[in-house]
C-alpha positions as CSV (number, residue, x, y, z in Angstrom):
1,Q,0.0,0.0,0.0
2,V,1.2,3.5,-0.8
3,Q,0.1,6.8,0.7
4,L,-0.1,9.8,-1.5
5,V,0.1,13.5,-0.5
6,E,-0.7,16.3,-2.9
7,S,0.6,19.8,-2.6
8,G,1.0,22.9,-4.7
9,G,-2.6,24.0,-5.0
10,G,-3.8,27.5,-4.3
11,L,-5.4,30.6,-5.8
12,V,-4.3,31.7,-9.3
13,Q,-5.6,34.1,-11.8
14,A,-7.0,32.9,-15.1
15,G,-4.1,32.4,-17.5
16,G,-1.7,31.7,-14.7
17,S,0.2,28.6,-13.8
18,L,0.5,26.2,-11.0
19,R,2.6,23.1,-10.4
20,L,1.1,20.3,-8.3
21,S,3.1,17.6,-6.7
22,C,2.1,14.2,-5.4
23,A,4.5,12.6,-3.0
24,A,4.3,8.9,-2.3
25,S,5.3,7.1,0.9
26,G,6.9,4.3,-1.1
27,S,8.1,3.3,-4.5
28,I,5.8,4.2,-7.4
29,F,8.0,2.5,-10.0
30,S,5.4,0.1,-11.0
31,Y,2.4,2.4,-10.7
32,T,0.4,4.2,-13.3
33,M,-0.1,7.6,-11.7
34,G,-2.9,10.0,-12.5
35,W,-4.3,13.4,-11.7
36,Y,-8.0,13.9,-11.4
37,R,-10.1,17.0,-10.9
38,Q,-13.4,17.3,-9.0
39,A,-15.3,20.5,-9.5
40,P,-18.1,21.5,-7.1
41,G,-21.1,19.3,-7.6
42,K,-19.5,17.2,-10.4
43,L,-17.9,13.9,-10.8
44,R,-14.2,13.3,-10.5
45,D,-12.6,13.3,-13.9
46,L,-9.2,12.3,-15.2
47,V,-7.0,15.2,-16.2
48,A,-3.8,13.3,-17.0
49,A,-2.0,10.0,-16.4
50,I,1.4,8.6,-16.8
51,T,2.3,4.9,-17.0
52,S,5.3,3.2,-15.4
53,G,6.9,3.3,-18.8
54,G,6.4,7.0,-19.2
55,S,3.5,7.0,-21.6
56,T,1.1,9.9,-21.0
57,N,-2.6,10.5,-21.6
58,Y,-4.5,13.8,-21.2
59,A,-8.0,15.0,-21.2
60,D,-8.7,16.8,-24.5
61,S,-9.4,20.0,-22.7
62,V,-5.9,20.3,-21.2
63,K,-3.8,19.0,-24.1
64,G,-1.0,21.5,-24.9
65,R,-1.4,23.3,-21.5
66,F,-0.8,20.7,-18.8
67,T,2.1,18.3,-18.5
68,I,2.3,15.3,-16.2
69,S,5.7,13.9,-15.2
70,R,7.2,11.6,-12.7
71,D,10.4,11.3,-10.8
72,N,10.6,7.7,-9.6
73,A,13.8,8.4,-7.6
74,K,11.8,10.9,-5.5
75,N,8.6,8.9,-5.6
76,T,6.8,12.0,-6.8
77,V,4.5,12.9,-9.7
78,Y,4.0,16.4,-11.0
79,L,1.3,18.2,-12.9
80,Q,2.4,21.5,-14.5
81,M,-0.7,23.5,-15.4
82,N,-0.4,26.5,-17.7
83,S,-3.0,28.9,-19.0
84,L,-5.4,27.9,-16.4
85,K,-9.1,28.6,-17.0
86,L,-11.9,29.5,-14.6
87,E,-13.6,26.2,-15.2
88,E,-10.6,24.3,-14.0
89,T,-11.3,25.2,-10.4
90,G,-11.7,22.2,-8.2
91,V,-10.0,19.7,-6.0
92,Y,-7.1,17.9,-7.7
93,Y,-6.5,14.3,-6.6
94,C,-3.5,12.1,-7.2
95,K,-4.1,8.4,-7.8
96,G,-1.7,5.5,-8.0
97,S,-2.8,2.3,-9.6
98,A,-1.0,-1.1,-9.8
99,W,-2.0,-4.8,-9.6
100,G,-5.7,-4.0,-9.7
101,L,-5.5,-1.7,-6.8
102,G,-5.9,2.1,-6.6
103,Y,-4.8,4.6,-4.0
104,W,-6.0,8.2,-3.6
105,G,-4.5,11.2,-2.0
106,Q,-6.5,13.7,0.0
107,G,-6.6,16.3,-2.7
108,T,-5.4,19.8,-3.1
109,Q,-7.6,22.8,-3.9
110,V,-7.0,24.8,-7.0
111,T,-9.0,28.0,-7.4
112,V,-8.8,30.0,-10.7
113,S,-10.1,33.5,-10.4
114,S,-11.0,36.1,-13.0
C-alpha cells in the first residue's frame, strides 16, 4: 500500500500557472499515476495520467497546456498547469494504480479567479 500526499494548489488568476506535486510514501516505480479533478457538484474526472513506462494521456481540454511527469527516484508525480481557466477550479487528486488496486491522495484545492 502506498500513501499519496498532494501539494501545490492555491489561488491563481486565469491564464496563470501552478505546479502540483504528489509525493508517495513508497516506490511508485510500477504504478500508473494519474491526476483527477473534481469540480463542485461534479464527478471526479481524469486530467492526466502517466504509466510506469512514461506514456502519457491527457483529457482533451488540457492538451497542450498541462504536463504530467514523474520522478521515480523521488517517488513523486507532478502536474504542470499553464494557461489555467476558470472552469478548472476544483480539488485535484492524485491516484496511484497497480496490480488492480488504486490509492488516492486527500486532494489539493485549485481556485482559478478572474
